[in-house]
C-alpha positions in Angstrom: 3.2 -20.1 -18.2 1.2 -17.7 -16.2 2.6 -17.0 -12.8 -0.1 -15.9 -10.1 0.8 -13.2 -7.6 -0.5 -13.1 -4.1 -3.4 -10.7 -3.7 -1.7 -8.6 -0.9 1.3 -8.1 -3.3 -1.0 -6.9 -6.2 -2.6 -4.5 -3.6 0.8 -3.2 -2.6 1.9 -2.6 -6.1 -1.4 -0.9 -6.8 -1.0 1.5 -3.9 2.6 2.1 -5.0 1.5 2.9 -8.6 -1.1 5.2 -7.0 1.7 7.1 -5.3 3.8 7.1 -8.7 0.9 8.5 -10.5 0.2 11.3 -8.0 -2.9 9.9 -6.6 -1.2 9.9 -3.2 1.6 12.2 -2.2 4.0 12.2 0.7 2.2 13.0 3.9 -1.2 11.9 2.7 -3.2 9.6 5.0 -4.7 6.6 3.1 -7.9 4.9 4.2 -7.9 2.5 7.2 -7.7 -1.2 6.8 -11.3 -1.8 6.9 -12.1 0.7 4.1 -9.3 -0.5 2.0 -10.4 -4.1 2.6 -13.8 -3.2 1.4 -12.5 -1.2 -1.5 -10.3 -4.1 -2.8 -12.9 -6.7 -1.8 -10.5 -8.6 0.5 -10.0 -9.4 4.2 -8.3 -6.8 6.5 -5.5 -9.5 7.0 -4.8 -9.0 3.3 -4.5 -5.4 3.5 -2.4 -5.7 6.6 0.1 -7.7 4.5 0.1 -5.3 1.6 0.7 -2.4 4.2 3.6 -4.5 5.7 5.2 -4.8 2.4 5.0 -0.9 1.8 6.2 -0.2 5.4 9.2 -2.6 5.0 10.0 -0.7 1.8 9.8 2.5 3.7 6.9 3.8 1.4 4.4 4.2 4.5 4.3 4.5 8.1 1.6 3.1 10.3 0.7 4.9 13.6 -0.5 3.2 16.6 -4.0 4.0 15.9 -3.5 2.1 12.5 -3.4 5.3 10.4 -1.4 4.6 7.3 0.9 7.8 6.0 2.7 7.9 2.7 6.3 8.6 3.7 8.2 8.2 0.3 8.3 10.4 -2.5 7.0 9.2 -5.8 10.4 9.0 -7.4 11.7 6.5 -4.7 8.9 3.8 -5.3 10.3 1.9 -8.3 11.9 -0.7 -6.1 8.7 -2.2 -5.1 7.6 -3.0 -8.6 
């Protein structure tokens, strides 16, 4: 049986994998929601949900200006997967 995963969860895992692989490092700013939505071909709401998962896992922080900053070192990301 094939289990489908919510798109926002798939995106959160993809971003976490990019941190693990060194594409993003602690302190890096990642693209805004609109650009991420365009890159992943999803709505900004889907990106908001993905970022919320990462924020809840203390992987990113979101400033009032909606800037997303990587806060976790790559060796602490495995819990998201």
